[in-house]
N, C-alpha and C positions, 0 to 999 in steps of 0.2 A: 379706589379702595374697594375691598371685597365686601361680600354680603356679611351679615351678622349684625350684632348690636353691642353697644358699649353703655354701661350705666355711668352717668355723669351727674354731678350736683350742679344744677344750673340756676341762675338767678335772673336779674333784670335783663331785658333784651330789647333789641331794636328790630322791628319788622319793616322791611323794605317792600312797599307795595308796587313799586314801579318807578317810572321817571316822568318828569314833566316835559313840557315843550322845549325847555332849556337844557334837557338832559341831566337835571338835578334829581337826586333820589327823593322820592316821596316816602318819608319814614315816620314810623309811629314808635315813640319810646314807651316801654312798659316797665314800670319800676315796681319791684317787689321787696319785701322786708327781709326775706331770708331765702336761702338756696333750698331747692327741693330736688330729690332724685328723679331722674328720667332715663328711660331707655331710649337711646338714639341709634337709628340705623346707620351703620358705617358708611354705606353708599350715599348717604345724604350729606355727609360732611364734605365741605368744599375747601375749607381753609382753617387753620389754627394759628392764633397769635398769642401774645403774652397775656391778653385779657379776655379775648373772645374766641368762640368757635362759630364759624359761619356755616350754616346749613341751608339747604333748599327747603321750600315749603310748598303748599298748594298754590295752584294758579300762577306759577311763575314768580312767587314771592321768595324773599330771602330773609333769614333771621340771624342776627348777630347775638349769640347767647353769652352772657358773662358766666364764667365757670369758676368753681371753687378748686383751688389747688395750683400747683405750679406748671408752667409750660413743660418743664423737663419730665415731670411725672406723667403728664398726659402724652407726651411724645413717647415715652417708654411703653405705655399701655397700648398705644396705637401703632407702634413700630412693626408689629407682626403683620399688620394689614397693608403696610406701604411696601411697595416692591417694585 
């Protein structure tokens, strides 16, 4: 994806800190009560699903963010960056 930012309403998320000796994710669940607006760098988005946006984070970590809205509306908003 290209450079730039997109404003998303993000909520609860899962931070993946790495993997254990059995190659199982070491994950931390972060539960929040409401969504908040955040600017996300387009080039940090790795995947989008029906419920989560996967982004990279510092020190090789990954974050699965729950987002507000539909997959189709997010797909339309990001469509101009996919090529």
